[in-house]
N, C-alpha and C positions, 0 to 999 in steps of 0.2 A: 133957849139952849138946854141941852140935856143935862140933868143934874145927877151926879153919881152919889148914890146913897149906900150901896152895898159893894164890898170888895172881897174877892176871894184870892188868896195868895198861896202858892205852893213853892216851897223852897226857903225855909226859915233859917238860912245861913247868914253870912255876913251882910250882904246887901239886902237880902230878904228881911233880915231882922231890922236893919236901918229903916226900910220902907214901912214895915208893919208897925214898929214902935211909934213912928210918927203919924201914920194914917189913922191908927186907933184913937188918937187924941181927937180926931174929927168925926170919924164914923161911929164911935162908941164900940165897946167890946163885942156886942152881938152882931153888928153889921160888918165886922172884919172877920172873915172866915179863913182860918189857917187850915189848908187841906193836907191831912196826913192820916195814915192808918197804922194799925198794929203797934209795934213797940215804939215807933217814932211818935205816934199820937200820945201814948202814955208818957213818954219822956217830956214832951213839950208841956203837957198838962201838969206834970209833977214839978218840973224845973223852970219852965218859962225861959226868959232871957234876962240877963243883967246888961243893960245898955248904958254905957258911960256911967257905971256905978249905980244905976237905978233899976230895981227889979220890975219886970213887966210880965204879966200873964196874958194868955190869949184864949179865945174861943176856937177850939179845934174841931174840925168837921171831917169825918171819914169820907173817902172818895165815893162810897156807895150811898151816902145819905142824900136824901132829896130835900133840899132846903129852899127850893125856888132858885131862879136864875140870879146871878150877880150882875150888877151893872158894869163892873170892871173885873177882869181876871188878869192877875200878874203871875207869870211863870218865871221863876228866878232860881231854878235848880242849877247844879253843875251840868255841863254839856252831856256828861255820861248818862244823866238821868232824864234828859229832855223828853225823849219819845215816850217813856213811861208816864211822865208828868202830864204830857198832852192828853193822854187817855184818862188820867185820874181826875182831871177837872171837868170831865164831860158833863156831869150833872149841874155844873155851875154856868154852862154856856147856853144862852138863849139867842133868839134872832137878833136882839139889839145889844148883846154883850160886846164890850170892847175888850180885846185881848192884847196884852203887851208881854213881850219876852225879852227883857233887857239883859240877856246872857252875854258872856264873852263870845267872840266869833262873829261870823258874817252870814250864817245860814239858819239861825233859829226861826226867823219869820217864815222861811220857806218850809221848814219842818212842821211848824204849827199850821200853816196853810194847807198842808197835805190832808189834814183832818177837818179844819174849820173854814177854809177858804180865806182869801186875802181880804175880803170885804169887812171882816171883823177886826183886822189887825191894824194897830198903830206901830210903826217902826220905833225902836227905842234902844237906849243904852244908858248905862250908869257910869257916872264919873264919881265914884265913892271909894275911898281907901279905908277899909275896915280891917282891924286886927281882931282875930278870934282867939280867945284863950279859954282853957277848961271847958271846951265844947259849947258853952252857952254864954260866955262873957264877951261882949262886943265893945270895941273902942273905936271911935271915929271922930274926925274934926268936922263939925257941922258947917264951919265957915267955908270949907273947900268943896264939900259934897254938892252935887247937883245931878239932875236927870235930864237927858236930852231925848226928845220924842217928837213924833208928828206923822203926818201922811208921808208918802214917799217924797213928795215935793210940797213946799209950804210957802208959796208966794203970798197967799192969804191963809188964815187959820180956819179950819173946818170947825163945826160945832163940837165934834168929838174931841178935837185937840183942845179947844177952849174949856171943855168940861173937865178934862184931865188936868189941865193947867190950873183951873180954879181949885180943884180938889187938892192937888199937891201943894200949891202955895198956901192954902188955908192950913195945911198940916206942917208948914215950915220946911217943905222940900223945895228947894230952888229948882225952877224949870227953865230949860233953854230949848227953844223951838228952832231947829236948824232948817234952812231953806232946802237943803239937799240931804236927806237922811241916809241915803246910800253912801254918800261921801263920808258923812259923820261916822257911820258904822265901820267903814274901812279905815278911817283915821284911828279909831280906837283899837281896831284889830292890829294895825301897824304898831301901836304903842304896846299892846299886850304881848304880841309876839316877841318884841325886843326886851321889854322890862321884866315880864313874868319869867321868861325862860332864862335870861341872863342871871337874874337874882337867884333862881332855883339852883342853877349849876354852881354858882360861885358863893352862895350863901350870904349875899349882900343886901342891906336895906336900901331904901330910897336915898339915904344920905350919900351913898357912894356916887350917885350921879350929880350931887351938888358940887363935888370937888375933884373927882378922880378922872383924869383924861382917858385912862385905859378902859375904865368901865363905860365911859361914854362912847369910846371908839367901838367897843363890842356891840353896844346898843344900836349904834348907827349902822353897823354892818348888817345886822338882822333887819333893820328897818328898810334898807335900800332894796332888799329882795322883795319885800311886800310892795314897795313903791313901783318896782319894775313890773310886777304882775298886775297891779292895779292899773297902771298906764296902758298895758296891753288890753285891758278890759274897758278902757275909756273912762276910768276914774282918775281925776286929776290930782292925785297926791304928788307932792314934790319935796325937794330939799328944804324949802322954807318951812313946810309943815313939820319936818323933823327938827329943825333948829328951834322953832317956837315951842315944841313939846319939851325940848331940853330946858327952856326957861320955866315952863310950867312945873317941871319936876322939882325945881328949887323951892317951890312953895309948899310942897308936901312934907309932912313930918319926917325928918331925917331918920327917925328910928322905925318908921313904918315898914312893913314887909309885904311885898306883892303876894297875891293869893297862891301862886304856884310854889313859892318858897314855903308858905305856911302849910301847904299840902304835904310837901316832902318832910318837913319837920314833924308833922303830926302822923306820918306813916300812911297817908291817904294816897289813892291814885290821883294823878294830876290830869289836867286838860291838854296835855302835850299833843295828843292826836288831833285836837281841834286847833291848836296853834301851829306848831311846826309841821304836823301831819297834813293840815290843810294847805300850808304854803308849798310843801313838796308836791302834793297832788295837783294844785293849780299851776305850779311852775311847769310841770310836765305838759299840762293841757295847752299852755300858751308859749311853750319853748323858752322859758326863763330858767336859768340854772340857779339852784338854791343850796349851795354847799354849807353856808352858815347854819341854816335851819336844819339841814340834814345832820350836821354835827350835834346841834342842840337836841334834836329828837332822840338820838341814840344816847347822848349823855344823860338826859332825864330818865330814859328807860333804864339805864344802869342804876340810877339812884332809886328808882322804884323797885328794881330787882333786889337791891341791897336792903331796902326796907322789908321786902318780902322774905328775906333770909335765903335767897338763891345762892349767895356765897358769903 
């Protein structure tokens, strides 16, 4: 079985910080390369991260540096920075490098494959709720967090999948290998479209879905549009998946805030184009109406404009 000794990661945000701080315990500081340049490189080198109260520093490598190929490359930027990040990891990618891009959305693997081909890619997603404060302080519940990854289908586990599973679990990162990763990615997309956008517009934490029927009604309205599109594409999302997600939400810290709400509160641009924007675009392609996501799209754009001082 392939052994993963060196990891390059680009995107030291919430989930990236969760992964990096855990992986470094196994790889050692030198063999975990955080890819960043310019002012961002300087900031990471100076401040590092504070993860659940513990300071962590990292070995930061500029995109142009030639360090030799990494065994595993993890691209975990926001969707807005994905295409740039794909090019910035070029010097880390060799013939046998495994690439994972556990971003939100349903298209990151296709974007990565435009440059590196599908043969290097493992499909992946993160089920991690991270709160970021003061730019570099991360808070998460390790008991809930896990990564889902694999080949497109996983009736048996490939050597690549087993290698990543061994690395992650030795680092304390719980791993789930789904039989159908396309279904898994669409399932998370359904959840993100509903939860991230509803929270951003209403300013509500996860706890709202623990107890409020109106918050859950809005969440389910958005989910049903994703389900309808998925079904047109042959992906068997259904009402039961929606119900089960409602039960999972009750296990998340009630004070936690989805990432799109955190973006609005911090004055950052959101991933609304990748959430509602994608739903609207795909809805038109398969003749599914998406009025809930159309409303959410424009509502979040208003919040972004407000942050930008447009009015």
